[in-house]
N, C-alpha and C positions, 0 to 999 in steps of 0.2 A: 470255915471250910469252903464257902463260896468264893472268898477272895483267893484262897490258895489255888483253887481250880482255874480261876481267871489268870493268875500269875503263871501257872504251868502252861496254859495255852499260849500266853504271850511269849514264854521262853521258847516254846517249840517253834514259833513263827520267827522270832527275832534273834534268839541266841545271845542276847546282850543283857547281862545282869544289871548293868547301870541303868539301861532304859526301863527294865522291869521295876527297879527300885523307884524310879521317877514316877512311873504310872501308878504304883501302889501308893506312893505318898500323895499324889493328886487325888486318887479315889478316897483316901482316908479323910480328905478335907471336904468331900461332898456332903452336904447336909443329909440327914436320914430321910427327910421328907421330899428330897429332890427326886422328881420322877425320871423315868428312863429317857424321855425326850430331851430333858435338860442335860443329862450325861452325854448323850450322843451329840448334841449341838456343840458341846464344849470341845469335842475332838474332830468336828467337821473341818475339812480343809478350807482355806480361804477361797479357793476356786469354786467350791460347791456353794458356799454362802453367797458369793457374788452372782452365781448363776441363778440361784433362787430369787435374789433381790431383783435382778434384771427381769426375770419372768413375771414377778409380781408387778413391777412397775409397768411392763408392757401390757399386762392384762388390765391394770387400772386405767392406763392411757387409752386403750382400745375401748373399754366400757364408757369412759368419759366422752370419747369422740362420738360413739354411737348415740349417747344420751343427748349430746348437743345438736344432733341432726334433727331438725324440726321442720314441719310444714304447717302453714296456716292458710285456711281458706275462709273467706267471709263474704258478706254482702254489704251493700252501701248503708242499709239501715241497721246492721248488726245482727248477731246471732239471736235466734228466737223472736225475730221481728215478724210483724204481721203485714202482709202485702194484700192488695185488693186485685180482683180480677182485671186483667189488662193493664196493670200498673208496671212501668219500666223497672227493671232490676239490673244492678251492676255487680259483677262478681270480681273479687280481688283475691290474689294468692301470692305467696312468697315462701322461700325456703332459706334456711341458715347456711346452706352449702350449695354449690353448683349441683344441679340435679336434673333427672328426667322425671316428668310429672304427667299424670293422667287425672283429669277432673271430669266427673260425670254426675248427672243429676237423676233423681228418681222423683217424678212429679206425683201429684195427689192421686192420679189414676194408676200409679205403679209403672209407668212407662220409663224405660231407660234412655237417657240422652247423653251422648258424648259431647262435652263442652270444650275440652282442651286435651290434646291438640285438635285443630279444626279438621284434620284429615288423618286417617289411619296410616297414611304413608309418611307422616311426620314423626319425629322422635320425641317431641315435647320437651326439649332441653331448655332450661332456664338458668340464669345467673343467680348467684347467692345474694341475699339481702336486697333484692330489687322487687318492688311491688308491681305486679302485673294486673291489668284490669281488662275484663271482658264485659261489654264492648268498650274499647277505648273512646275517649271523648271525641275524637275526630273520625270514628268509624261511621260508615254509611248504613249501618244496620243497628237494631236494638233488640234486647231481650225483654219480653213481657210475660208477666206471671199469668197463668191461665187456671181457671177453676176445673173441677168443682172444689168447694172448700175442703181443707184438710191439711196434712203435714207434708212438706216437701223436703227432700234431702239433697244436699250438694256435697259430694265426697271427693277427697283428694288422696292420691297415693303417689309418693315421691321416693326415688331411690338414687343412689350414687351410680348405679349401672342402668343401661337401657332396659325399658320395661316392655312387656308383651301386651299388646292390645287384644283383648279377648274377641272371639268371633261374634259375640253378641253385639258388639259395637260395629263390626265391619258390615253387618247387614243394614246398618242405619243409612249407609250411602245409597241403598236401593229403596229408601223410604219404608223399610220394614223395621218396626221397633219391637224389642222384647219387653215383656211386661212382668214385673215382679208380683207374685201373689203369696200371701201368707206373711211370715215373719220377716219384716224389712231388715231388722238388725242382722239377722242370720244371713240374709241375702247379701248384705254389704260385706260381711266377713268372707263369704264364699267368693265374691267378685274380687276382693282384695287378694285372696290366696291365688286366684287365677292370674291376676295381673303380675304378682310377684314370682310366679313359678318360673324357674330358670334364671332368676336374678339372685346373686349371692352377696350383693352389696348391702350397705346400711340403708335402712328405709324408715319412713315415717308416714303416718296417716292422720287425717283430720276430717271431721264431718261438721257441716253447718246446717242447722235446722231452721226452717222458716214455716210460717203458717199462712195459708191462703184463705181469704174470705171474699164473699161477693161485696160489691162496692156501694151498698146502700148508704153507708156513712158519708160518702162524698156529697150527698145531697145538701149538706149544710153550706156548701160553697156554690154560689150560682155559677152557671157556665159563662165563658167569655161572651161579651166584653165586660163582664162583672158589673151589673147594675149596682148603683150605690144609693139605696134608700138612706134617709137621714140617720137611722139607727145603726147602720153597718159601719165597719171600720176598714182601715187600709194600713198595710205595712210595707215599707220599702226596706229591702235587705241589701246591704253592701258588705262585701268581704274583701280582705286583703290577705292573700292574693285573690284575684277574681276567679270565677269558674267553679265555685263550690256548689254542690247539689243542695237544694233547699227543700226541706220537708216541714210541713205544718200539720200537726196532729196526725202524722203518719202518711200524709198525702204528698206526692212529689209535685213541686212547682217549678221545675227547671233549675237554672243555675244563676248565680249572682253575677252582676246586679239584677235584681228583679223586683217587681211590685205585685203584691197580693191584695186584691180588693174584694169587697163584698163579704168581709169576715164578720160573723155575728159577735156581739159583745160577749165577754167572758174570759176564761183562762185558757190559753192555748200553748202548746209545746212546739218550740222552734228547734229544728235540727239542721246543722250544716255539716256536710261531709266532702272532703277533698282528699284525693290520693296523696299520701306522703305527709299528711297533717293530722293532728288530733281532732276528733269530733268535737263540735261545739253544740251544747244543748242549753236551752234557756226556756223558762216559763214566762209567758207574756200575758199581762192582765190588761184587757181592753175594755173601755167603757163606750157608751153610745157615741158614735161619730168620731172616735179617735183616729188620728192620722199620725202614725209612728214611723221613725226611721231607725233601723237597727244596724249599727256598724260593728263589724267583728274583725279582729286581727287574729287569724288562725296561727297556731303554733306548729312549727315544723317538728317532725319526729324521725328518728333513725329507723325504728322498727314498727 
């Protein structure tokens, strides 16, 4: 009875008994378990199927494009590193696509600091897959970590469209700093929403965490000119290429080539960092009066 009704309806629309017979024959071959969606798909026009396919492909391509857009912000000692009061710090960042980027910090007191761009009048535009460093090796200024002890946050927000620099950072040019109180993570979310307001492009965010401590641990190294009692050790560090930042047990000792003297015997961790190259880490075991030369060939990296 149901098939008869469908045929009558088809006859009313088409008035062609041959076409009706063809449709009835096709329907009789449809399995009983075939659902309505399969029946409809069988009679969809080629244009409709192509339209759906193109829509799905476009959606997948758009989602893939957005997922590939990334930003990375880090520091010379790596995420979750420990810095000591007044120790120099170098911040690096990069994106997978040409982008506009804002980088700001929240120190251990909760103070907000705009790191990049240097001025609210700048757009903060950077090129894809290029590593940027603040400060650069040849800059005439430096960043130093300041206490009190605690956790510090370095946050990056990047977008394919120009970003809005919130008013909380504009006050910074007048030496007035805003302070975050309460839930830091929630504050970062709110600041991110404020930066992205008005921007409809693809975006990405990243946060680097560091820990700040007072520098009592530096006391194990004598101050310059590094007196050399018979039991102390010396290390000469040479890298290829030159200019890698040298850290021994978490303390910064300048760039290669360099000599570190007055080191107590024992096990020490050496770290070399240079922009555009993989980090080099090594445990060094020193005995009384050792004089060691460490030569390192750094490996270049694309990302």
